BADREN-731226 format. One record per residue: residue number from 1; residue in one letter; chain; x, y, z of N, C-alpha, C in turn. Coordinates in Angstrom, 2 decimals, always signed. Atoms other than C-alpha are relative to their C-alpha. Last residue first. Example, Ala and Ser with C-alpha at 12.3 -4.5 7.8 and 13.67 -1.06 7.14 Angstrom:
<recs>
rec num = 2; residu = S; chaine = A; n_px = -0.82; n_py = -1.19; n_pz = -0.06; ca_px = +13.67; ca_py = -1.06; ca_pz = +7.14; c_px = -0.77; c_py = +1.09; c_pz = +0.73
rec num = 1; residu = A; chaine = A; n_px = +0.89; n_py = -1.19; n_pz = +0.00; ca_px = +12.30; ca_py = -4.50; ca_pz = +7.80; c_px = +0.90; c_py = +1.20; c_pz = +0.00
</recs>
This chain:
<recs>
rec num = 88; residu = G; chaine = A; n_px = -1.15; n_py = -0.60; n_pz = +0.64; ca_px = +164.08; ca_py = +94.44; ca_pz = +36.85; c_px = +0.91; c_py = +0.52; c_pz = +0.94
rec num = 87; residu = A; chaine = A; n_px = -1.23; n_py = +0.68; n_pz = -0.42; ca_px = +160.65; ca_py = +93.11; ca_pz = +37.46; c_px = +1.18; c_py = +0.70; c_pz = -0.65
rec num = 86; residu = K; chaine = A; n_px = -0.74; n_py = +0.66; n_pz = +1.08; ca_px = +157.88; ca_py = +95.61; ca_pz = +36.99; c_px = +1.26; c_py = -0.65; c_pz = +0.57
rec num = 85; residu = A; chaine = A; n_px = -1.25; n_py = -0.69; n_pz = +0.41; ca_px = +155.81; ca_py = +96.35; ca_pz = +40.07; c_px = +0.66; c_py = -0.79; c_pz = -1.11
rec num = 84; residu = P; chaine = A; n_px = -1.24; n_py = +0.59; n_pz = -0.53; ca_px = +152.32; ca_py = +94.84; ca_pz = +40.21; c_px = +1.21; c_py = +0.75; c_pz = -0.54
rec num = 83; residu = R; chaine = A; n_px = -0.64; n_py = +0.92; n_pz = +0.93; ca_px = +149.51; ca_py = +97.27; ca_pz = +39.42; c_px = +1.23; c_py = -0.62; c_pz = +0.64
rec num = 82; residu = D; chaine = A; n_px = +0.81; n_py = +1.20; n_pz = +0.09; ca_px = +147.19; ca_py = +98.87; ca_pz = +41.96; c_px = +0.62; c_py = -1.06; c_pz = -0.90
rec num = 81; residu = G; chaine = A; n_px = -0.20; n_py = +0.79; n_pz = -1.21; ca_px = +149.79; ca_py = +101.44; ca_pz = +42.94; c_px = -0.79; c_py = -1.30; c_pz = -0.02
rec num = 80; residu = P; chaine = A; n_px = -1.07; n_py = +0.99; n_pz = +0.19; ca_px = +149.80; ca_py = +102.66; ca_pz = +39.32; c_px = +0.24; c_py = -0.86; c_pz = +1.23
rec num = 79; residu = S; chaine = A; n_px = -0.10; n_py = +0.77; n_pz = -1.24; ca_px = +146.37; ca_py = +104.26; ca_pz = +39.80; c_px = +1.09; c_py = -1.05; c_pz = -0.12
rec num = 78; residu = A; chaine = A; n_px = -0.60; n_py = -0.83; n_pz = -1.05; ca_px = +146.36; ca_py = +107.07; ca_pz = +37.22; c_px = +0.15; c_py = -0.74; c_pz = +1.31
rec num = 77; residu = W; chaine = A; n_px = -1.36; n_py = -0.36; n_pz = +0.36; ca_px = +145.79; ca_py = +104.73; ca_pz = +34.26; c_px = +0.70; c_py = +0.71; c_pz = +1.15
rec num = 76; residu = D; chaine = A; n_px = -0.77; n_py = +1.24; n_pz = +0.09; ca_px = +142.72; ca_py = +103.16; ca_pz = +35.85; c_px = +1.46; c_py = +0.29; c_pz = -0.29
rec num = 75; residu = D; chaine = A; n_px = -0.14; n_py = +0.52; n_pz = -1.36; ca_px = +141.41; ca_py = +106.58; ca_pz = +36.88; c_px = +0.81; c_py = -1.29; c_pz = +0.02
rec num = 74; residu = V; chaine = A; n_px = -1.03; n_py = -0.80; n_pz = -0.67; ca_px = +142.15; ca_py = +107.91; ca_pz = +33.39; c_px = +0.20; c_py = -0.48; c_pz = +1.43
rec num = 73; residu = I; chaine = A; n_px = -1.30; n_py = +0.36; n_pz = +0.59; ca_px = +140.20; ca_py = +105.05; ca_pz = +31.81; c_px = +1.12; c_py = +0.76; c_pz = +0.69
rec num = 72; residu = R; chaine = A; n_px = -0.34; n_py = +1.34; n_pz = -0.49; ca_px = +137.29; ca_py = +105.55; ca_pz = +34.20; c_px = +1.36; c_py = -0.43; c_pz = -0.54
rec num = 71; residu = A; chaine = A; n_px = -0.42; n_py = -0.14; n_pz = -1.39; ca_px = +137.30; ca_py = +109.30; ca_pz = +33.48; c_px = +0.39; c_py = -1.36; c_pz = +0.58
rec num = 70; residu = A; chaine = A; n_px = -1.37; n_py = -0.50; n_pz = +0.00; ca_px = +137.19; ca_py = +108.60; ca_pz = +29.73; c_px = +0.53; c_py = +0.12; c_pz = +1.43
rec num = 69; residu = W; chaine = A; n_px = -0.84; n_py = +1.07; n_pz = +0.54; ca_px = +134.06; ca_py = +106.44; ca_pz = +30.13; c_px = +1.47; c_py = +0.43; c_pz = +0.05
rec num = 68; residu = E; chaine = A; n_px = -0.07; n_py = +1.02; n_pz = -1.06; ca_px = +132.44; ca_py = +109.08; ca_pz = +32.33; c_px = +0.91; c_py = -1.14; c_pz = -0.42
rec num = 67; residu = L; chaine = A; n_px = -0.87; n_py = -0.53; n_pz = -1.05; ca_px = +133.30; ca_py = +111.78; ca_pz = +29.76; c_px = +0.15; c_py = -1.00; c_pz = +1.15
rec num = 66; residu = T; chaine = A; n_px = -1.37; n_py = +0.07; n_pz = +0.51; ca_px = +131.82; ca_py = +109.65; ca_pz = +26.97; c_px = +0.98; c_py = +0.51; c_pz = +1.04
rec num = 65; residu = E; chaine = A; n_px = -0.40; n_py = +1.41; n_pz = -0.05; ca_px = +128.64; ca_py = +109.13; ca_pz = +28.98; c_px = +1.44; c_py = -0.18; c_pz = -0.49
rec num = 64; residu = P; chaine = A; n_px = -0.35; n_py = +0.41; n_pz = -1.38; ca_px = +128.42; ca_py = +112.89; ca_pz = +29.58; c_px = +0.44; c_py = -1.46; c_pz = +0.11
rec num = 63; residu = D; chaine = A; n_px = +1.09; n_py = +0.77; n_pz = -0.60; ca_px = +128.54; ca_py = +113.62; ca_pz = +25.78; c_px = +0.40; c_py = -0.47; c_pz = +1.41
rec num = 62; residu = V; chaine = A; n_px = -0.20; n_py = +1.44; n_pz = +0.10; ca_px = +131.29; ca_py = +116.14; ca_pz = +25.02; c_px = -1.13; c_py = -0.68; c_pz = +0.75
rec num = 61; residu = P; chaine = A; n_px = -0.16; n_py = +0.80; n_pz = -1.22; ca_px = +130.10; ca_py = +119.70; ca_pz = +24.60; c_px = +0.15; c_py = -1.50; c_pz = -0.30
rec num = 60; residu = G; chaine = A; n_px = +1.09; n_py = -0.07; n_pz = -0.95; ca_px = +130.64; ca_py = +121.44; ca_pz = +21.26; c_px = +0.22; c_py = -0.94; c_pz = +1.16
rec num = 59; residu = H; chaine = A; n_px = +1.09; n_py = +0.89; n_pz = +0.38; ca_px = +132.89; ca_py = +120.50; ca_pz = +18.34; c_px = -1.21; c_py = +0.05; c_pz = +0.92
rec num = 58; residu = E; chaine = A; n_px = +0.10; n_py = +0.24; n_pz = +1.43; ca_px = +135.70; ca_py = +123.08; ca_pz = +18.26; c_px = -1.28; c_py = -0.74; c_pz = -0.40
rec num = 57; residu = A; chaine = A; n_px = +0.07; n_py = -1.30; n_pz = +0.68; ca_px = +135.48; ca_py = +124.59; ca_pz = +21.73; c_px = -0.24; c_py = -0.19; c_pz = -1.50
rec num = 56; residu = E; chaine = A; n_px = +1.30; n_py = -0.60; n_pz = -0.29; ca_px = +134.64; ca_py = +121.17; ca_pz = +23.19; c_px = -0.16; c_py = +1.34; c_pz = -0.72
rec num = 55; residu = L; chaine = A; n_px = +1.03; n_py = +0.76; n_pz = +0.70; ca_px = +137.61; ca_py = +119.57; ca_pz = +21.44; c_px = -1.38; c_py = +0.61; c_pz = +0.21
rec num = 54; residu = E; chaine = A; n_px = -0.11; n_py = -0.32; n_pz = +1.43; ca_px = +139.93; ca_py = +122.34; ca_pz = +22.63; c_px = -1.08; c_py = -0.73; c_pz = -0.80
rec num = 53; residu = A; chaine = A; n_px = +0.53; n_py = -1.36; n_pz = +0.14; ca_px = +138.68; ca_py = +121.92; ca_pz = +26.21; c_px = +0.06; c_py = +0.45; c_pz = -1.46
rec num = 52; residu = L; chaine = A; n_px = +1.47; n_py = +0.08; n_pz = -0.06; ca_px = +139.25; ca_py = +118.17; ca_pz = +25.93; c_px = -0.64; c_py = +1.37; c_pz = -0.16
rec num = 51; residu = W; chaine = A; n_px = +0.44; n_py = +0.60; n_pz = +1.26; ca_px = +142.83; ca_py = +118.78; ca_pz = +24.78; c_px = -1.52; c_py = -0.11; c_pz = -0.04
rec num = 50; residu = E; chaine = A; n_px = -0.12; n_py = -1.04; n_pz = +1.03; ca_px = +143.45; ca_py = +121.15; ca_pz = +27.69; c_px = -0.50; c_py = -0.52; c_pz = -1.35
rec num = 49; residu = D; chaine = A; n_px = +1.04; n_py = -1.02; n_pz = -0.25; ca_px = +142.10; ca_py = +118.57; ca_pz = +30.15; c_px = +0.03; c_py = +1.09; c_pz = -1.06
rec num = 48; residu = V; chaine = A; n_px = +1.27; n_py = +0.61; n_pz = +0.40; ca_px = +144.29; ca_py = +115.85; ca_pz = +28.57; c_px = -1.14; c_py = +1.00; c_pz = +0.19
rec num = 47; residu = A; chaine = A; n_px = +0.01; n_py = +0.01; n_pz = +1.46; ca_px = +147.34; ca_py = +118.13; ca_pz = +28.85; c_px = -1.30; c_py = -0.61; c_pz = -0.53
rec num = 46; residu = R; chaine = A; n_px = +0.26; n_py = -1.37; n_pz = +0.43; ca_px = +146.52; ca_py = +118.77; ca_pz = +32.51; c_px = -0.07; c_py = +0.08; c_pz = -1.52
rec num = 45; residu = L; chaine = A; n_px = +1.42; n_py = -0.25; n_pz = -0.23; ca_px = +146.28; ca_py = +115.01; ca_pz = +33.10; c_px = -0.38; c_py = +1.43; c_pz = -0.41
rec num = 44; residu = H; chaine = A; n_px = +0.76; n_py = +0.76; n_pz = +0.99; ca_px = +149.69; ca_py = +114.50; ca_pz = +31.49; c_px = -1.49; c_py = +0.28; c_pz = +0.14
rec num = 43; residu = R; chaine = A; n_px = -0.18; n_py = -0.68; n_pz = +1.29; ca_px = +151.27; ca_py = +117.26; ca_pz = +33.55; c_px = -0.82; c_py = -0.68; c_pz = -1.09
rec num = 42; residu = L; chaine = A; n_px = +0.79; n_py = -1.24; n_pz = -0.03; ca_px = +149.76; ca_py = +115.78; ca_pz = +36.72; c_px = +0.12; c_py = +0.77; c_pz = -1.31
rec num = 41; residu = R; chaine = A; n_px = +1.42; n_py = +0.37; n_pz = +0.09; ca_px = +151.13; ca_py = +112.33; ca_pz = +35.84; c_px = -0.88; c_py = +1.25; c_pz = -0.02
rec num = 40; residu = S; chaine = A; n_px = +0.20; n_py = +0.43; n_pz = +1.38; ca_px = +154.61; ca_py = +113.75; ca_pz = +35.22; c_px = -1.46; c_py = -0.35; c_pz = -0.23
rec num = 39; residu = L; chaine = A; n_px = +0.03; n_py = -1.21; n_pz = +0.82; ca_px = +154.44; ca_py = +115.58; ca_pz = +38.54; c_px = -0.24; c_py = -0.33; c_pz = -1.47
rec num = 38; residu = Y; chaine = A; n_px = +1.28; n_py = -0.66; n_pz = -0.26; ca_px = +153.53; ca_py = +112.33; ca_pz = +40.28; c_px = -0.14; c_py = +1.27; c_pz = -0.82
rec num = 37; residu = S; chaine = A; n_px = +1.03; n_py = +0.79; n_pz = +0.67; ca_px = +156.46; ca_py = +110.51; ca_pz = +38.67; c_px = -1.37; c_py = +0.65; c_pz = +0.15
rec num = 36; residu = G; chaine = A; n_px = -0.17; n_py = -0.17; n_pz = +1.44; ca_px = +158.87; ca_py = +113.27; ca_pz = +39.72; c_px = -1.07; c_py = -0.75; c_pz = -0.79
rec num = 35; residu = V; chaine = A; n_px = +0.50; n_py = -1.34; n_pz = +0.30; ca_px = +157.48; ca_py = +113.23; ca_pz = +43.26; c_px = +0.11; c_py = +0.27; c_pz = -1.49
rec num = 34; residu = A; chaine = A; n_px = +1.46; n_py = +0.07; n_pz = -0.11; ca_px = +158.02; ca_py = +109.46; ca_pz = +43.40; c_px = -0.63; c_py = +1.35; c_pz = -0.33
rec num = 33; residu = Q; chaine = A; n_px = +0.49; n_py = +0.68; n_pz = +1.20; ca_px = +161.60; ca_py = +109.86; ca_pz = +42.14; c_px = -1.52; c_py = -0.08; c_pz = -0.01
rec num = 32; residu = D; chaine = A; n_px = -0.23; n_py = -0.91; n_pz = +1.12; ca_px = +162.34; ca_py = +112.44; ca_pz = +44.85; c_px = -0.52; c_py = -0.61; c_pz = -1.31
rec num = 31; residu = V; chaine = A; n_px = +1.07; n_py = -0.99; n_pz = -0.07; ca_px = +160.75; ca_py = +110.15; ca_pz = +47.48; c_px = +0.13; c_py = +0.98; c_pz = -1.16
rec num = 30; residu = T; chaine = A; n_px = +1.26; n_py = +0.69; n_pz = +0.30; ca_px = +163.05; ca_py = +107.31; ca_pz = +46.40; c_px = -1.17; c_py = +0.98; c_pz = -0.01
rec num = 29; residu = S; chaine = A; n_px = +0.01; n_py = +0.27; n_pz = +1.44; ca_px = +166.12; ca_py = +109.56; ca_pz = +46.30; c_px = -1.31; c_py = -0.64; c_pz = -0.43
rec num = 28; residu = S; chaine = A; n_px = +0.16; n_py = -1.29; n_pz = +0.69; ca_px = +165.36; ca_py = +110.88; ca_pz = +49.78; c_px = -0.09; c_py = -0.21; c_pz = -1.51
rec num = 27; residu = L; chaine = A; n_px = +1.40; n_py = -0.38; n_pz = -0.15; ca_px = +164.85; ca_py = +107.34; ca_pz = +51.12; c_px = -0.26; c_py = +1.31; c_pz = -0.74
rec num = 26; residu = S; chaine = A; n_px = +0.29; n_py = -1.27; n_pz = -0.66; ca_px = +168.26; ca_py = +106.39; ca_pz = +49.75; c_px = -1.49; c_py = +0.29; c_pz = +0.03
rec num = 25; residu = R; chaine = A; n_px = +0.05; n_py = -1.15; n_pz = +0.89; ca_px = +168.62; ca_py = +102.75; ca_pz = +48.88; c_px = -0.41; c_py = +1.25; c_pz = +0.77
rec num = 24; residu = A; chaine = A; n_px = -1.16; n_py = -0.87; n_pz = -0.19; ca_px = +169.60; ca_py = +100.34; ca_pz = +51.65; c_px = -0.02; c_py = +1.22; c_pz = -0.92
rec num = 23; residu = D; chaine = A; n_px = -1.18; n_py = +0.55; n_pz = -0.68; ca_px = +166.20; ca_py = +98.67; ca_pz = +51.90; c_px = +1.09; c_py = +1.05; c_pz = +0.15
rec num = 22; residu = V; chaine = A; n_px = -1.17; n_py = -0.56; n_pz = +0.68; ca_px = +163.78; ca_py = +100.40; ca_pz = +49.49; c_px = +1.30; c_py = -0.49; c_pz = +0.61
rec num = 21; residu = L; chaine = A; n_px = -0.07; n_py = +0.37; n_pz = +1.41; ca_px = +160.85; ca_py = +98.18; ca_pz = +50.46; c_px = +1.26; c_py = +0.51; c_pz = -0.69
rec num = 20; residu = S; chaine = A; n_px = -0.25; n_py = +1.45; n_pz = +0.12; ca_px = +161.27; ca_py = +98.28; ca_pz = +54.24; c_px = +0.17; c_py = -0.43; c_pz = -1.46
rec num = 19; residu = R; chaine = A; n_px = -1.35; n_py = +0.31; n_pz = -0.49; ca_px = +161.71; ca_py = +102.06; ca_pz = +54.22; c_px = +0.30; c_py = -1.49; c_pz = -0.15
rec num = 18; residu = L; chaine = A; n_px = -0.96; n_py = -0.49; n_pz = +0.99; ca_px = +158.61; ca_py = +102.46; ca_pz = +52.07; c_px = +1.42; c_py = -0.33; c_pz = +0.41
rec num = 17; residu = E; chaine = A; n_px = +0.03; n_py = +0.92; n_pz = +1.14; ca_px = +156.57; ca_py = +100.25; ca_pz = +54.38; c_px = +1.01; c_py = +0.42; c_pz = -1.06
rec num = 16; residu = E; chaine = A; n_px = -0.60; n_py = +1.27; n_pz = -0.43; ca_px = +157.65; ca_py = +102.24; ca_pz = +57.44; c_px = +0.05; c_py = -0.99; c_pz = -1.16
rec num = 15; residu = L; chaine = A; n_px = -1.44; n_py = -0.22; n_pz = -0.11; ca_px = +156.89; ca_py = +105.51; ca_pz = +55.64; c_px = +0.72; c_py = -1.28; c_pz = +0.42
rec num = 14; residu = Q; chaine = A; n_px = -0.53; n_py = -0.05; n_pz = +1.36; ca_px = +153.45; ca_py = +104.28; ca_pz = +54.59; c_px = +1.52; c_py = +0.19; c_pz = +0.03
rec num = 13; residu = E; chaine = A; n_px = +0.04; n_py = +1.34; n_pz = +0.58; ca_px = +152.65; ca_py = +103.23; ca_pz = +58.16; c_px = +0.58; c_py = -0.02; c_pz = -1.42
rec num = 12; residu = T; chaine = A; n_px = -0.95; n_py = +0.89; n_pz = -0.65; ca_px = +153.82; ca_py = +106.54; ca_pz = +59.62; c_px = +0.04; c_py = -1.39; c_pz = -0.64
rec num = 11; residu = D; chaine = A; n_px = +0.74; n_py = +1.03; n_pz = -0.74; ca_px = +151.95; ca_py = +108.74; ca_pz = +57.15; c_px = +0.99; c_py = -1.03; c_pz = +0.53
rec num = 10; residu = L; chaine = A; n_px = +0.53; n_py = +1.13; n_pz = +0.75; ca_px = +154.36; ca_py = +111.46; ca_pz = +56.07; c_px = -0.75; c_py = -0.94; c_pz = +0.92
rec num = 9; residu = T; chaine = A; n_px = +0.77; n_py = +0.80; n_pz = -0.94; ca_px = +155.24; ca_py = +114.92; ca_pz = +57.34; c_px = -0.69; c_py = -1.08; c_pz = -0.81
rec num = 8; residu = L; chaine = A; n_px = +1.29; n_py = +0.53; n_pz = +0.42; ca_px = +157.98; ca_py = +116.45; ca_pz = +55.23; c_px = -0.67; c_py = -0.73; c_pz = +1.16
rec num = 7; residu = T; chaine = A; n_px = +0.56; n_py = +0.86; n_pz = -1.04; ca_px = +160.96; ca_py = +118.68; ca_pz = +56.01; c_px = -1.39; c_py = -0.41; c_pz = -0.44
rec num = 6; residu = V; chaine = A; n_px = +1.30; n_py = -0.40; n_pz = -0.52; ca_px = +162.90; ca_py = +120.06; ca_pz = +53.07; c_px = -0.40; c_py = -0.95; c_pz = +1.13
rec num = 5; residu = K; chaine = A; n_px = +0.41; n_py = +0.77; n_pz = -1.16; ca_px = +166.49; ca_py = +119.99; ca_pz = +51.76; c_px = -1.31; c_py = +0.57; c_pz = +0.54
rec num = 4; residu = E; chaine = A; n_px = +0.30; n_py = -0.85; n_pz = -1.14; ca_px = +166.85; ca_py = +121.41; ca_pz = +48.28; c_px = -0.48; c_py = -0.88; c_pz = +1.15
rec num = 3; residu = K; chaine = A; n_px = +0.90; n_py = +0.56; n_pz = -1.00; ca_px = +168.49; ca_py = +119.62; ca_pz = +45.36; c_px = -0.19; c_py = +1.02; c_pz = +1.12
rec num = 2; residu = P; chaine = A; n_px = -0.24; n_py = -0.39; n_pz = -1.39; ca_px = +170.07; ca_py = +121.01; ca_pz = +42.21; c_px = -1.07; c_py = -0.58; c_pz = +0.93
rec num = 1; residu = M; chaine = A; n_px = +1.01; n_py = -0.94; n_pz = -0.41; ca_px = +169.65; ca_py = +118.97; ca_pz = +39.00; c_px = +0.26; c_py = +0.36; c_pz = +1.47
</recs>
């Protein structure tokens, strides 16, 4: 896939931690992978929103308690930073 050079402004503490964690690996490659993961998450969330809209169009409004329950699940799923990294 073609690459494009860009300038980013990042939080100093997060950048220092990232550099310490990736050691000799490429910082650009690491950030590129993180952006790819974030885009995948956004696509998934958009698909869930579209699916919910279809359900509402077909069956009427979703109960607020059900939406709150689903939001908690999505929040848990969408917070990978809270989980330990996989060994490997």
